[in-house]
C-alpha positions in Angstrom: 0.0 0.0 0.0 2.9 2.3 0.9 4.6 1.7 -2.5 1.4 2.4 -4.5 0.8 5.6 -2.6 4.4 6.6 -3.2 4.0 6.1 -7.0 0.7 7.9 -7.1 2.2 10.8 -5.3 5.3 10.8 -7.6 2.9 10.9 -10.7 1.0 13.9 -9.2 4.3 15.7 -8.5 5.5 15.1 -12.0 2.2 16.2 -13.5 2.3 19.4 -11.5 5.8 20.0 -12.7 4.8 19.3 -16.3 2.1 21.9 -16.1 4.5 24.4 -14.6 6.9 24.2 -17.5 6.5 27.2 -19.8 6.3 26.5 -23.4 9.4 27.8 -25.2 9.4 29.4 -28.6 8.6 26.1 -30.2 4.8 25.6 -29.8 5.1 21.8 -30.4 7.3 21.3 -27.3 4.5 20.5 -24.9 1.2 21.4 -26.5 -1.8 20.2 -24.6 -2.7 18.5 -21.4 -2.4 15.0 -22.8 1.3 15.3 -23.6 2.0 16.9 -20.2 0.2 14.0 -18.5 2.0 11.5 -20.8 5.4 13.2 -19.8 4.5 12.8 -16.1 3.5 9.1 -16.7 6.7 8.5 -18.6 8.8 10.0 -15.8 6.9 8.0 -13.2 7.2 4.8 -15.3 11.0 5.4 -15.8 11.5 5.9 -12.1 9.4 2.9 -11.3 11.4 0.7 -13.7 14.7 2.3 -12.5 13.7 1.5 -8.9 12.4 -2.0 -9.8 15.4 -3.2 -11.9 18.2 -1.1 -10.5 17.2 0.4 -7.2 15.9 -2.8 -5.6 18.9 -5.0 -6.5 21.2 -2.2 -5.3 19.1 -1.8 -2.2 19.1 -5.6 -1.6 22.9 -5.8 -2.2 23.4 -2.8 0.1 21.1 -4.4 2.7 23.0 -7.7 2.3 26.3 -5.9 2.6 24.9 -4.0 5.6 23.9 -7.3 7.2 27.4 -8.7 6.4 29.0 -5.6 7.9 26.8 -5.9 11.0 27.8 -9.5 11.3 31.5 -8.7 10.8 31.2 -5.9 13.3 29.5 -8.2 15.8 32.3 -10.8 15.2 34.9 -8.1 15.5 33.3 -6.9 18.8 33.3 -10.5 20.0 36.9 -11.0 19.0 37.8 -7.7 20.7 35.9 -8.8 23.9 37.7 -12.2 23.7 41.1 -10.4 23.2 40.3 -8.2 26.2 39.4 -11.2 28.3 42.6 -13.0 27.2 44.6 -9.8 27.9 43.2 -9.6 31.4 43.9 -13.3 31.9 47.4 -12.9 30.7 47.9 -9.9 33.0 46.6 -11.9 35.9 48.9 -14.8 35.1 51.8 -12.5 34.6 51.0 -10.9 38.0 50.8 -14.3 39.6 54.1 -15.3 38.0 55.7 -12.1 39.1 54.4 -12.7 42.6 55.7 -16.3 42.6 59.1 -15.1 41.3 59.3 -12.5 44.0 58.3 -15.1 46.6 60.8 -17.5 45.3 63.5 -14.8 45.3 62.7 -13.9 48.9 62.7 -17.6 49.9 66.0 -18.1 48.1 67.5 -15.0 49.8 66.3 -16.3 53.2 67.6 -19.8 52.4 70.9 -18.3 51.2 71.2 -16.3 54.4 70.4 -19.3 56.5 72.9 -21.5 54.6 75.5 -18.7 54.9 74.9 -18.6 58.6 75.1 -22.4 58.9 78.3 -22.4 56.8 79.7 -19.6 58.9 78.8 -21.4 62.2 80.3 -24.6 60.8 83.5 -22.8 59.8 83.8 -21.2 63.2 83.2 -24.6 64.9 85.8 -26.2 62.6 88.2 -23.4 63.3 87.7 -23.8 67.1 88.1 -27.6 66.8 91.3 -27.1 64.8 92.6 -24.5 67.3 91.9 -27.0 70.2 93.8 -29.7 68.3 96.6 -27.3 67.7 96.6 -26.2 71.3 96.5 -29.9 72.5 99.4 -30.8 70.2 101.3 -27.7 71.4 100.6 -28.6 75.0 101.6 -32.3 74.4 104.8 -31.2 72.6 105.6 -28.8 75.4 105.1 -31.5 78.0 107.2 -34.0 76.0 109.8 -31.3 75.5 109.8 -30.5 79.3 110.1 -34.2 80.1 112.9 -34.5 77.6 114.6 -31.4 79.0 114.1 -32.7 82.5 115.7 -36.1 81.5 118.5 -34.4 79.6 119.1 -32.0 82.5 119.1 -34.9 85.0 121.5 -36.9 82.8 123.7 -34.0 82.3 123.6 -33.1 86.0 124.4 -36.7 86.9 127.2 -36.8 84.4 128.6 -33.5 85.6 128.2 -34.5 89.2 129.9 -37.8 88.5 132.8 -36.0 86.8 132.9 -33.4 89.5 132.8 -36.0 92.2 135.4 -38.1 90.5 137.7 -35.2 90.1 137.2 -33.8 93.6 136.6 -36.9 95.8 139.2 -39.0 97.2 139.2 -42.7 97.5 138.3 -42.5 101.1 135.3 -40.1 100.3 134.1 -42.5 97.7 134.2 -45.4 100.2 132.2 -43.4 102.7 129.5 -42.3 100.2 129.2 -45.9 99.0 128.8 -47.1 102.6 126.1 -44.5 103.3 124.2 -45.4 100.1 124.3 -49.1 101.0 123.1 -48.3 104.5 120.3 -46.2 103.1 119.3 -49.1 100.9 119.3 -51.5 103.8 117.0 -49.2 105.8 114.4 -49.1 103.0 111.3 -51.2 103.6 111.4 -54.4 101.7 109.4 -54.5 98.5 107.3 -57.6 97.9 
């Protein structure tokens, strides 16, 4: 109904325009009402045929293309929304990874400090143990050296005393010392 009304209105407009055209110097240009109405009908038929065979296919192709563009736009919006979702997901994962890396780094630093403290304590303990062994060896060597010095001194003293006594004692002094030593030995309690 709308289309029929449109074409009737178009015919009326073209008829009014045909009657408004002034006749030029040539009287045969548009003489009479029939030719003017025929001109309006021709223009209306031309526009109707143009619309029917050119306009409608173009309008349909434009509508089809519009629908395709709407579909592509909807797909692009869906892809954009998906990309945004993936981007936010990647950001979340990246933040989690960064947090895990920071936590691992802090744990590694704490573990490293702990291990360094253990190694330092072990080194100090090993050093103290080594120093005790050195001190023990030094003390043992000092005791051995003192004993050796005491023996060497006793032997040397005995030797010098013997030489001194031999050179200064007379035969009679030697007999008297021998007698006293034998007497001291006899007074000793018997060993069982």
